C-alpha positions as CSV (number, residue, x, y, z in Angstrom):
1,M,-39.9,64.5,-116.6
2,K,-40.6,60.7,-116.7
3,N,-44.1,59.4,-116.2
4,R,-44.9,58.4,-112.6
5,S,-47.1,55.5,-111.7
6,R,-50.0,55.7,-109.3
7,P,-48.0,53.9,-106.6
8,D,-45.1,56.3,-107.2
9,I,-47.4,59.4,-106.8
10,M,-49.1,57.9,-103.7
11,A,-45.6,57.3,-102.1
12,I,-44.5,60.8,-102.9
13,I,-47.6,62.2,-101.2
14,L,-47.3,59.9,-98.1
15,E,-43.6,60.7,-97.8
16,A,-44.3,64.5,-97.9
17,A,-47.1,64.2,-95.4
18,N,-45.0,62.3,-92.9
19,G,-45.1,64.6,-89.9
20,G,-47.8,66.8,-91.3
21,I,-48.1,69.1,-94.3
22,T,-50.6,71.7,-95.7
23,K,-52.4,71.2,-99.0
24,T,-50.4,74.0,-100.7
25,K,-47.1,72.6,-99.7
26,L,-48.2,69.1,-100.7
27,L,-49.2,70.4,-104.2
28,T,-45.7,71.8,-104.6
29,K,-43.8,68.8,-103.2
30,A,-45.8,66.2,-105.2
31,N,-45.8,68.4,-108.3
32,L,-49.5,67.8,-109.0
33,T,-52.4,69.9,-110.2
34,S,-55.1,70.6,-107.6
35,G,-57.5,68.1,-109.4
36,Q,-54.9,65.4,-109.4
37,L,-54.2,66.0,-105.7
38,R,-57.9,65.9,-104.9
39,H,-58.2,62.5,-106.6
40,Y,-55.2,61.0,-104.8
41,M,-56.2,62.5,-101.4
42,S,-59.6,61.0,-101.8
43,V,-58.2,57.5,-102.3
44,L,-55.6,57.9,-99.6
45,L,-58.2,59.1,-97.1
46,E,-60.6,56.4,-98.0
47,K,-57.9,53.7,-97.5
48,R,-56.8,55.4,-94.3
49,L,-53.3,55.8,-95.5
50,I,-53.4,59.5,-94.6
51,M,-55.4,61.5,-92.1
52,E,-56.8,65.0,-92.2
53,L,-56.1,67.3,-89.3
54,A,-58.3,70.4,-89.0
55,D,-59.1,73.1,-86.5
56,E,-62.7,73.4,-85.3
57,D,-63.9,75.6,-88.1
58,K,-61.9,73.7,-90.7
59,R,-60.1,76.9,-91.8
60,H,-56.6,75.3,-91.3
61,V,-56.3,71.8,-92.7
62,A,-53.2,69.7,-92.8
63,Y,-52.5,66.1,-93.6
64,R,-50.4,63.4,-91.9
65,T,-49.4,59.9,-93.0
66,T,-51.0,57.2,-90.8
67,E,-49.3,54.1,-89.4
68,K,-51.0,52.2,-92.3
69,G,-49.5,54.7,-94.7
70,M,-46.1,54.2,-93.3
71,K,-46.5,50.5,-93.8
72,Y,-47.4,51.2,-97.4
73,L,-44.2,53.2,-97.8
74,S,-42.1,50.5,-96.3
75,I,-43.6,47.8,-98.6
76,Y,-43.3,50.2,-101.6
77,S,-39.7,50.9,-100.9
78,A,-38.9,47.2,-100.5
79,L,-40.6,46.3,-103.8
80,K,-38.8,49.2,-105.6
81,S,-35.4,48.1,-104.3
82,I,-35.8,44.5,-105.6
83,A,-37.6,45.3,-108.9
84,V,-35.4,45.5,-112.0
85,F,-36.4,48.3,-114.3
86,P,-34.6,49.0,-117.6
87,Q,-32.5,52.2,-117.5
88,E,-33.7,55.1,-119.6
89,G,-31.2,57.1,-121.3
């Protein structure tokens, strides 16, 4: 598997959380360890790119991409489409 950059990983998390996702499913979709996910979630929550949804006793927690997070994805996608990267192979 090729190395992923921080912006790549953040985009993967935000795409997966679009519409809502649990932490367990997010770990699987983003292919991260729990420590890595904790680090990225802390950054994404602090920057308000993702929001935490929880019931009153915080037993069930899910995450959803915010409008600001969707803007990040849009800009990320535009930059990725115009950037020229050498092909690996």
